[in-house]
N, C-alpha and C positions, 0 to 999 in steps of 0.2 A: 915434658912436652915443650918443644921449642917452637915459638911462633914468631915470625918476622925476625928471626935471628936473636930473639930475646928469651932467656931462660927465666921462667916465673918461679917464685918461691913455692915450696911444697905445700899442698893443702893439708891443714891440720884437722879441720872439721868438715867431713863429707856427708854428714847426716842428711842434709837437704837433698844432695844429689842421689843418695841411696833411696830416700823416700820417693823421689821422682820415678825411680825405676822399680818401685814396689818391693824393695828389699827390706829386711828387718833392720830396725834401729832401736837403740836403747831408750831414746825419748823421741817424741814427735817434734820435728823441726818447725820453727816459726819465724815468719818475717811479716812486715806490714806494707801494703800498698801505701805510697806516700809517706814512707818512714823517714825520708829526708824531706822535711816540710815545715810549714809555718808554726806548727804546734811547739817546735823547739825554739827557745829564746835565742840560742846561738845561731840558728838558721836565720831568724829575722834580723839579727845583728849583722851577720855576714852579708845578707842580701840588701840591706838598707841602702837606698839611693842608687842601686845599680839596675840597669835595664835587664829584664828577665832573659831575653834571647841572647843578649851579650854575655850574660853569665853562662848560658848553655854553650856558647862558643869558646869558653875559656876552659881548657882541660884541667888546669889547676883548681879553678873554682868548683867544677863538677866533682872532682876528686874529693875536695874538702867537704862538700855538702853530702856526698855519698857516705863518707866515713863518720860524720857527726853522730848519727844515731847509734853506730856500733861502739862508740866510746861510752855511751850511756847504758845500752841494753845488750844482753847476750843473744842478739838475733843470730839465726843460723844461716842467713844469706844477706848479701848486700845487693841493691839494685842501683844501677848507674843513674845519677841525676841527669835527666835530659827531658825532652818533651816529644809527644807524638807528632807535633806539627812541624818538626824540622824537615819532614818529607815534602809537604806542600811547598815549603821554602826552597828546598833543593830543586823542585820542579819549576821554580820561577815565580811563585806567588809571594806577595808581601803579607806577612803576618806580624801583628803587634800585640803586646800584652798591655791591655788598658786597665789602669787601676780601677777597681770596683766593678769592672765589666768582664774581665777575662780576655781570652784570645779573640782578636778581631782581624778580619780580612777586609781592608778598605775596598778592594775590588774582587768580590766573590765571582764565581762562575755563574752566569745567568742563562745562557743558551748553549746548545751543543757546539756551535761554532767557536765558543770560547776555549774549547779544548785545544785549538790550534795555537793558543797563546802559551800552552805548557811545554816545557822542555821534554821532548819525547824520550830521549836517551839521556839518563843522568849518570854522570861519572861520580859514583858514590865516594870514591877516595878524595876527589877534589871538593865536592860539595858538602860531604858529611865527615870528612877526615877528622874534624875536631872532636867528634863523638868517639871515633876509634882511638884517638890520642888519649882522651879522657879514660877510656876503658883500660888501655895499657898501663897508664900511670896509676890508676886506682888498683889494678891487679897487683902491681908491685907494692904499693903502699899498704894494701891489706895484709901483705906478708903471709898469705896462706891461712889467715884467721878463719875466713868463711868463703864460700864460692860467690862469684860475681854474676848477677843476672843482667843480660841485655834485653832490650824490648823494642817493640814497634806498635804503632796503631795499625788496625786492620783496614783493608781497603774501604769497606762501606763506611766505617767511622770517619776516616779521613775525607772521603767523598762528601759526607754530610757536612763536615766543617767547611769544606771548600765552596760549597754551594750556599749554605746558610750564612756564611760570613762570620760565624761565631757560635756560641752555645745556643740551644733552642730546646723548648719542651716538646714541640710537635714534629720538628724536622719536616714541616710541610713543603718547604721549597725543594729540599733534597728528594723527598718522596714523590713529589710532582714529576721529577725527572724519571723515576723508576716507572711510573705509569704512562707518562707522555713520550719519553725518549728512551725506551729500553735499550736500543742499540747503542746510543751514545753513553748510556750508563755503563753498559758492559765494556765499552771501549775504555772509559775512564778507570773502571775497576781493574781492568787488565793492565793498564799503564802503571797503576799504583802497585799492583802485585809484583810486576817486574822489578820496580825500584826496591820494594820491601825485601824481596829475596836477596838481591845484591847487598842491601843494607845489613840484613841479618848475618849473611856470610862474612861481611866485613867486620861485624862485631865479634864473631867467633875468632876470626883471624887475629883480631886485636887482643883477645883474651877472655871474652865472655864465656862462662862455663854452663850457662843455661839461657833460654830465650823465652820471653813471654809476649804473646800477641794479644793486644787489647781491642776487643770488639765492644767498645763502651756503649755504642748506640744500637746494640742488637735489639733492645727492648722496644724500640719504636717500629720495628718490623713485625709483621705477623708471620706465622709459620710458612706461608706460601712464598712471601717475598724473601724471607730468610733463606729458604731452599734455593732460590734463584740468584739472589744478589749478595749473599754473605758466605754461606757454607762452601760453595765450590771454590771460592778464592782462599778461604781459610785452609781448605784441603790442599790446594795447589801450593800454597806457601810452605806448609809442613813437608810436603812430598819433595818439592824442588830443593829446599834447604837440606833435607836429609840425604837425598841422592848425591848432591854435591859433596857433602861432608863425608859420606861413605867412601867416595873416591880417594879421599886423603886419609882414610882410616879413622875418622873422628866420629864420635857419638855424643851429641849434646842434647840433653833433654829439652823438650819444648812444651810450653804451657799455653793453653788457649783459655781466654777469659771473655765470655760473651755475656755481658751484664744484662740481666732480665730476660735472657733468652732460654728460659727453662723448657720451652717446647722443643728446643734443639738438643737436649741433653744426650739422648741416645745417639743421634748423628754425630755430635761432637766427640763422643767417646770412641768413635770409629773413624777418626779423621787424621790419623798418623801422629797425634800429639800424645806424649806420655802422661800428661797431667791436664785435667779439666778444672779450671777455677770456677768457683760458685759464688753467687751473691747470696745475701742473707734471706732471700725469699724461698729458698729450697730447704726442705727437711733432709738432714744428713742421711737418715736411714733410707729414705726413698731415693736419694741420689745414688747411694751404694747399689740399691736394687736395680735402678734403671740403667746404670752403667755396667752392671754385670761383672765387675772385677776386671774389666778390660783396661782401665786406666787408674792412675793415682788421682786423688782429689785434693783440691786446695781451697781453703776458705774456712768458714763463711760467716763468722760472727758479725752481727749487726754493729757497724762502727759506733752507733749511738749507745751501745751497751757500755762503752768506755766512760760514759757520764755517770754510771752507777758507782756506788761505794765499792771499795776493793774486795770485800768479802763476797759481794754479789757478783762481781766480775769472775771471781774464782769459781763460784757455783755454775755460772753460765758456761764457762770454759769446760768444766768437768762434764756437764751434760752434753756439750758439743762433741767432746772426745769420745764419750760413750756411744754417741750416735754414729760417728765415723769409724770408730775402731782405730787402733794405733798404727796399723800397717798400711803402706801406700797412702799416707795422709800427710799433708803439710798444713799446719794451722796458719790462718791469716784472717783478715777481716773480709766481709762481703763487699767492701769497696774501700776507698782510701781514708786515711786519718783526716779529721777536720781541723782547721787552724785553731779552734778554741779548746782543744782537748788538753788535759793535764798530762804532762810527760810521766808523772808518777803512776797514773792509771795505765799508761802504755807498758810501763815496767811491770805492773801487777799482772797484766795480760800475759806477757812473755813468761814470767815466773810461774803463773798458774798452768800454762801449757806444759812447761818442762816438768813441774812437780807432779801434776795429775797423770801425765802420760807415763812417767817412770813408775808410779804406783800401779797404774792399769797393766803395765807390762809385767809386773811381778805376780799378778793374779794368775 
């Protein structure tokens, strides 16, 4: 496959891509959300004293941080180091990473008229070209070792950040919009959807071999609001990206991860995504039943299980694999790795997935 006149190295391990499509694999593939992260001493050392978003804008830095975990662990996929908030930045909002506080918008959206301050048409190549460069560089440097995943935040999750001005437990400011300004909310969600579609297509053109959409704030919506303000846009994204890719004869698996949105499991499994990611609050067998074999599943070990001793991690993984079965399944955590986790235990998790799934496949 030649993209942008660039010939990429041949893929040596396609287990992750095959599992996305529900095909048979000799072991269950595994990767971790936030596998490029602060739990790795080499990550902390590399990032020391550098501004977070400046790092995101450096293709060489993103490439290095993406590759670090793969030097340590036999993960079956890499995910590009970046952040979901590059989209609000591309639309003209100021976002800063504040130590001890996390992402912060000095001037969040307060009223519907603030939508006029946003860039309505974003030239993704100009505004987000640094992500595409990082993907192309990383794809070469991976040398076909494993596939590279690109990603984006989902519209509702990005909207929540843009209105809250940062993290929040209640998202009451953003939800206030849904109840008081439904039209303006839909307008903003549609603007975000348009940028996201272009952004994901740009990532594929740059070399991403799979795409994940993070609806991290699904859990603060109820089933009714989810149906109106999240699901239609998640569907639109998958449909539009797939339609465009089909025209150029490409097929890139897409994963949707709606954290704490268990009420939406049936709908998500019929939303044009090949894979539905699960958080740790869902029982594997019930997830299989409720999705009726329509999609592959990804997840869902409680990240805190990695604080357990290694033998216990192995037992937890075995039980999880027995619950999901080994086909159409990608092992992962139910959320990202935490900064105080021991890399040794991450290694134990990866090893347990590979070992137990090989044994289960022999039965």
